[in-house]
N, C-alpha and C positions, 0 to 999 in steps of 0.2 A: 130712352131705354126700349129694347125690343119687347114686343107684346108677350113673348114666351120666355123672356130672360129670367134666370134665377138670380136671387139677390140674398143679401145678408141683412136680416132684421135684427137690430141690437136693442136689447132692453137692459138697463143697468139700474140698480137701486142702492141707496146708501146703507151701509151696515151701521147698526147702532144709531139710527137717526133720531131716536127719541131722547138720547142723552148727549149727542154731539151737535155742533153747529151745522147749519144748512150748507152742504157742500155743492149743491146743484149749480149755483151761479159760477163758481170756479170751474166746475167740470164743463159747463157749456162754453165758457170762454176758451178753454183749452181745446175743445173739440171743433169749434167754429171753423178753423182753417182747413180741416180735413175734408176733402171732396166727398159729397154725399148726394144720393138721389133725393132724399128728403132729410133736411138738416135735423140735428138733435134738438129736442125740446123737452121741457118738463111736461110729463103727462099726468102725473098724480102724486101729490105729496113730495116724497123724496126720490121719485123715479124719473128717469129720462129715457128717451127712445129715439132711434134714427134708422134710416134705411141706406145701405151701402151696396154698391155693385162691384167693388174692387177689393181683391184680397189685400193689396197694399194699404188701402184705407182702413180695412179691418185691423190689420197689424198696428197701424198708427193709433187707432182708437183704443185698442187693448193696452198699448204702451202708455198712452196718456192717462187712462183711468187707473192703471197700476201705479204709475208715478204719483198720482194724487193720493192714492191709498184710500181705503174705506169704501170700496165699491165692489159690489157683486155684479157679475156680467152673465147674461144669457144671449146666445146667438142662435137664430133660426135660419135655416137654409131652405129656400123655396120661392115660389112665385108670389106676386101680389096682384090684387084686383086692379084693373085698369078701367077708365083713366085714373091716373094718380091724382090725389087731392093735393092741395098746396101745403098741407100740414101733415106731419107724421101721425098726429093725434087722430086724424080722420081716416088714415089708411087701413086697409083690411087685406086679408088673404092668407094663404097657407104659411108663408114665411113668418108672419106675425103670430100665428097660432103656435108655430114651432118655437119661436122666441119666448112666448109665454110659458111653454113647457120647460124651456131651458132655464129661465130665471128661477122657476120653482125648484128645479133640480140643483141649481147652483148653490142653494142653501146647504146642501149636504155633500157637495163635491170638493175635492182638493182645490185650494187657492180660490174658492168661491167663483168658479167658472164652469159653465156647461154649454154644450152645443147640441142642437137637435135638428133633425131632418124632417121636412114636411112630407106627409104621406101622399104625395101627388106624382111621384115618379112611377114609370112603368114597373110592373112586378118583376121584370127581369133585371132591372137596374137598381131597384130600391135596396136590396141587401148590400150591394156593392157600395152604394152611396152611404148607407148607415155605417159600414165598416170604415169608409174614408172619413166620415164625420167623427167617429170614435178615435181614429188615429190623430186627427187634427186636435180634438179635445185633449187627448193625452199630451200632445206636444205643447199645447198652451199651458197645461198644468205645470210641466217641467220648466218651461221658459218663464212663466209668471213667477214661479218659485224663486228663480234667479233674480228677477227684477225687484221683487219685494224685499230682498235683503240689501238692495243698493241704498246707500245713505244720500241725504240731500247734497253733501259735498261730492259724492260720486256722480250724481246726476248733473251737477254744475260742471264738472270736468267733462262729462260726455257731451254736453252742449257745446263746449269750446272746441272739442275735437271734431264734432259734426260740422262746425263752421269752417273747418280746414286748418285749425291751428295745430302746430306740432306740439310735442310734449314740452319742449323748451319754451315755446310761445305761451302755452297754458300755465307753466310755472311762473312766468313773468306776470301774466294777467292776474293770477290768483295770489301772487306774492308769497309763493312757497318754493321750496327747493325742488330740483329735478327728481331727487330720490323720493320726496313726498308725493310727487305726481305718480311715480311708478308704484308706490304703495297704494295710492288711491285707485289706480287702474286695476291692480290685482284685486282689491276689495270690491270694486264695482263689477268685476267679472265682465269686462268689456267684450271679450271675444265670445264668451258663452252667450251673452245677451244678443250679440250680432248674429251668431249662427242660429240661435233659437228663433229669432225673428224671421230669418230667411227660411228656416224649415217650416214654420207655421204658415208663411205666405205660400210656399209650394204646396202644402197640404190643403190650404183653402182653395187654391187654384184647381187642384185635383178634384175637389168636391164639385166645383162648378162644371168642370169638363165632364165628369161622370153624369151629373144631373142633366146636362144639355146634350148628351151623346145621342139620344134618340129623338131629338127635336129637329 
């Protein structure tokens, strides 16, 4: 990672953890394959934290946690202190401070998601970056709203299609009719989910481009 590179610090905590089972092990297992600068770990109680430098990885992380359900997510955009430690629990820097603000804000935000920008950008670019961050945050609210309505059967169908199966192939694999596959596709809002993910990735990329524009 470049010394001046901006990153995405992600903090997520389990909603209603006092009454529900511990969801952290399942979340860490789902997040483990996603490329990360510092891998996700349990930081305290029902909270997990990781560091990403890729918009695509951030989209994958939000998708995974949304699919699992029961997670509040905060994302901070900013730099981190170098040299990096081996564990995200020991990492420090503006991105982590912004993520901490974001997870607090996520408690009262739509779809339990918030994104915050570290106050370390030049005064000329900071307002532009804040506006870009707000646009990305809004896009995630809308996109995550689509994903939270997807059933487990819908996710199962999406997995098969992502593997390259056709609708007919998926029907045979699932033991259902082609018309039932079409119905599941409509209910799962496949195209809305795909476009929402693509839009969020573009807006995350824009945030990084603005942040690093004067570096």
